[in-house]
C-alpha positions in Angstrom: -37.6 11.9 -27.8 -41.1 10.9 -26.7 -41.7 8.9 -29.8 -38.4 7.2 -29.4 -39.3 6.2 -25.8 -42.6 4.9 -26.9 -40.6 2.5 -29.1 -38.7 1.5 -26.1 -41.9 0.6 -24.3 -43.2 -1.5 -27.1 -39.9 -3.3 -27.4 -39.7 -3.9 -23.7 -43.2 -5.4 -23.4 -43.4 -7.8 -26.4 -41.0 -9.8 -28.6 -40.7 -8.4 -32.1 -39.0 -9.3 -35.3 -37.6 -6.8 -37.7 -35.8 -7.4 -41.0 -33.8 -4.6 -42.5 -34.8 -5.8 -46.0 -32.7 -4.7 -48.9 -33.8 -5.5 -52.5 -30.2 -6.6 -53.3 -29.8 -8.8 -50.2 -28.9 -12.4 -50.9 -27.8 -13.6 -47.4 -29.7 -13.3 -44.2 -28.7 -13.8 -40.6 -30.9 -13.7 -37.5 -30.0 -11.9 -34.3 -31.7 -12.3 -30.9 -31.3 -9.1 -28.8 -32.2 -8.1 -25.3 -35.0 -5.6 -25.2 -32.7 -3.3 -23.3 -30.5 -2.8 -26.4 -33.1 -3.5 -29.1 -33.6 0.1 -30.3 -29.9 0.7 -30.6 -29.3 -2.6 -32.4 -32.1 -1.9 -34.9 -30.4 1.4 -35.7 -27.0 -0.3 -35.9 -28.4 -3.0 -38.3 -29.7 -0.3 -40.6 -26.2 1.2 -40.7 -24.7 -2.3 -41.4 -27.1 -3.2 -44.1 -26.5 0.2 -45.8 -22.8 -0.5 -45.8 -23.2 -4.1 -46.8 -26.1 -4.3 -49.3 -25.7 -8.0 -50.0 -26.6 -8.9 -46.4 -29.9 -8.8 -44.6 -30.2 -9.0 -40.8 -33.4 -10.1 -39.0 -33.6 -8.8 -35.4 -35.7 -10.6 -32.9 -36.2 -8.8 -29.6 -36.7 -11.2 -26.7 -35.6 -11.5 -23.0 -32.3 -13.3 -22.5 -34.1 -16.1 -20.7 -36.6 -16.6 -23.6 -33.8 -16.4 -26.1 -31.9 -19.1 -24.2 -34.9 -21.4 -24.1 -35.4 -21.1 -27.9 -31.6 -21.7 -28.5 -31.6 -24.8 -26.3 -34.8 -26.1 -27.8 -33.7 -25.5 -31.4 -30.2 -27.0 -31.3 -28.3 -26.9 -34.6 -31.5 -25.8 -36.4 -32.3 -23.2 -33.8 -33.7 -19.8 -34.8 -30.7 -17.5 -34.2 -27.2 -17.0 -35.5 -26.2 -14.5 -32.8 -27.3 -13.7 -29.2 -26.8 -10.1 -27.9 -27.6 -10.2 -24.2 -27.8 -7.6 -21.4 -24.9 -9.2 -19.6 -22.5 -12.2 -19.7 -24.9 -14.3 -17.6 -26.9 -16.1 -20.3 -24.1 -16.3 -22.9 -21.8 -17.8 -20.3 -24.5 -20.3 -19.3 -24.8 -21.4 -22.9 -21.0 -21.5 -23.3 -20.4 -23.7 -20.3 -23.5 -25.8 -20.0 -24.4 -26.1 -23.7 -21.0 -25.8 -25.5 -22.3 -27.5 -28.6 -24.7 -24.7 -29.2 -22.0 -21.9 -29.1 -19.5 -21.0 -31.8 -16.5 -19.0 -30.5 -15.9 -16.9 -27.5 -18.1 -14.5 -25.6 -17.5 -10.8 -26.5 -18.6 -7.4 -25.1 -20.3 -5.0 -27.4 -21.5 -2.2 -25.2 -21.3 -0.7 -21.7 -24.2 1.1 -20.0 -24.5 3.3 -17.0 -26.9 3.1 -14.1 -29.2 6.1 -13.7 -32.1 7.1 -11.5 -35.0 8.6 -13.6 -38.2 10.5 -13.0 -40.7 12.5 -14.8 -42.3 14.1 -11.7 -39.7 14.2 -8.9 -36.4 16.1 -8.9 -34.0 13.2 -8.1 -31.0 14.8 -9.7 -29.4 14.6 -6.2 -30.2 11.0 -5.8 -32.9 9.0 -3.9 -35.1 11.4 -1.8 -34.9 11.1 2.0 -38.6 10.4 2.1 -38.7 7.2 0.0 -41.6 6.4 -2.3 -42.3 3.3 -4.4 -39.6 3.0 -7.1 -39.0 0.7 -10.0 -35.9 -1.5 -10.3 -34.9 -4.4 -12.5 -35.2 -7.4 -10.3 -31.8 -8.0 -8.6 -32.8 -11.5 -7.6 -32.5 -12.5 -11.3 -28.9 -11.0 -11.3 -30.1 -8.3 -13.7 -27.0 -6.1 -13.9 -28.9 -2.9 -13.5 -30.8 -4.2 -10.5 -27.6 -5.5 -8.9 -25.9 -2.1 -9.5 -29.0 -0.3 -8.0 -28.8 -2.3 -4.8 -25.1 -1.5 -4.6 -25.8 2.2 -5.1 -28.6 2.3 -2.5 -26.6 0.1 0.0 -28.5 -0.4 3.3 -31.3 1.8 2.1 -32.4 -0.9 -0.2 -33.0 -3.3 2.7 -35.1 -0.6 4.3 -37.0 -0.2 1.1 -37.6 -3.9 0.9 -38.9 -4.0 4.5 -41.4 -1.3 3.4 -42.3 -3.1 0.2 -41.3 -0.1 -1.9 -39.3 -1.7 -4.8 -41.5 -2.3 -7.9 -39.5 -5.1 -9.5 -39.4 -5.3 -13.3 -38.0 -7.7 -15.8 -35.3 -5.4 -17.1 -34.1 -1.8 -17.5 -36.5 -1.0 -20.3 -39.4 -2.2 -18.1 -38.2 -0.1 -15.2 -38.1 2.9 -17.5 -41.6 2.2 -18.7 -42.9 1.9 -15.1 -41.9 5.5 -14.5 -42.6 7.0 -17.9 -46.0 5.5 -18.4 -47.3 3.7 -15.3 -47.0 6.3 -12.6 -44.1 5.2 -10.4 -42.4 8.2 -8.9 -38.9 7.3 -10.0 -36.8 4.2 -10.9 -33.5 2.8 -11.8 -32.7 2.1 -15.4 -29.9 2.4 -17.9 -28.6 5.7 -19.4 -29.3 4.1 -22.8 -33.0 4.2 -22.0 -33.3 7.9 -21.4 -30.5 9.5 -23.4 -29.7 10.1 -27.0 -26.5 11.6 -28.5 -27.0 11.5 -32.2 -25.2 14.9 -32.6 -22.6 14.0 -30.0 -24.4 16.0 -27.3 -26.4 14.1 -24.7 -30.1 14.9 -24.7 -32.8 14.0 -22.3 -36.6 14.4 -22.5 -37.6 17.9 -21.6 -39.0 18.2 -18.1 -37.5 14.9 -16.9 -35.0 14.4 -14.1 -32.1 12.0 -13.8 -29.1 11.1 -11.6 -26.2 9.4 -13.2 -24.2 7.0 -11.0 -20.5 6.5 -11.3 -19.0 3.0 -11.7 -16.4 2.4 -9.0 -17.8 5.1 -6.8 -21.5 4.4 -6.4 -21.6 0.8 -7.7 -19.1 -1.9 -8.6 -20.9 -4.2 -11.0 -20.0 -3.0 -14.5 -23.0 -3.1 -16.9 -21.5 -4.9 -19.9 -23.7 -6.2 -22.7 -22.3 -9.4 -24.2 -22.8 -11.4 -27.3 -22.0 -14.9 -28.6 -22.2 -16.6 -32.0 -24.4 -19.6 -32.0 -23.7 -23.0 -33.7 -26.6 -22.9 -36.0 -26.4 -24.6 -39.3 -25.3 -21.9 -41.8 -24.1 -21.6 -45.4 -20.7 -20.3 -46.1 -22.3 -17.0 -47.2 -24.2 -16.7 -43.9 -21.0 -17.4 -41.9 -19.3 -14.6 -43.8 -22.2 -12.3 -43.2 -22.2 -13.2 -39.5 -18.5 -12.5 -39.1 -18.9 -9.2 -41.0 -21.8 -8.1 -38.7 -19.9 -9.0 -35.5 -16.8 -7.1 -36.7 -19.0 -4.1 -37.5 -20.8 -4.3 -34.1 -17.5 -4.4 -32.2 -15.7 -1.7 -34.2 -15.6 2.1 -34.3 -18.3 1.9 -37.0 -20.9 1.0 -34.3 -21.8 4.7 -33.8 -25.5 3.8 -33.4 -24.6 2.5 -29.9 -23.0 5.8 -28.9 -26.0 7.6 -30.3 -28.0 5.7 -27.6 -25.5 6.8 -25.0 -23.8 3.4 -24.6 -20.0 3.4 -24.2 -17.8 1.2 -26.3 -16.5 -1.9 -24.5 -13.0 -0.5 -24.3 -14.3 2.7 -22.5 -12.9 3.5 -19.1 -15.5 3.8 -16.2 
């Protein structure tokens, strides 16, 4: 578990490119993915390439905002065939303000759950009465985890702001890293960042604490990760590969997402 989370930290702090190279591969597509979901998508790509040995998928981990900048700057010759974002925000921005850069409709591919996490403080019952500095994805950027955290804390968040207690991070993976490696007492992140369920049983790092919040009871902003195909110049073979990958991603075959404790888009709260 610890090694897995070190991978999360590396993914969250720097952009990366990974190609699941197959010696038989003849067709390559390139996917931009939010750092929040990068580890899960890397695992899913491995499953996809194993099932489709004539395809190769290059995964580029980058924040949604940086991916958007690259897509807009690149136009039809841009770097990506597909954007997998942490919410509908950037895909919708591209769809409605840069329609020529988008191919097809937006689609959900995973749902995450807000959690409070700590390695040193028992926060299984929620935020302690005696507030300490805590990490949170910056809600001012409309980060879905940050918005959900504000909803879960309610008026207590305003009190925390007045005391300068929130340590704002770029995303959920950064908020996780702030607690796991940088000494913050506790922080809000996604369940996907702290949980694995490869055997179907949820597992968490030994000695850590977490509180899982309930959509509809503790917060109302559903954390839905969304994707969109991009109107990059592609060969017919690349178009076929892209369609096959999206179909795999949004099907019951996407077990890698569930192994990282994401819910499928059709899951009820």
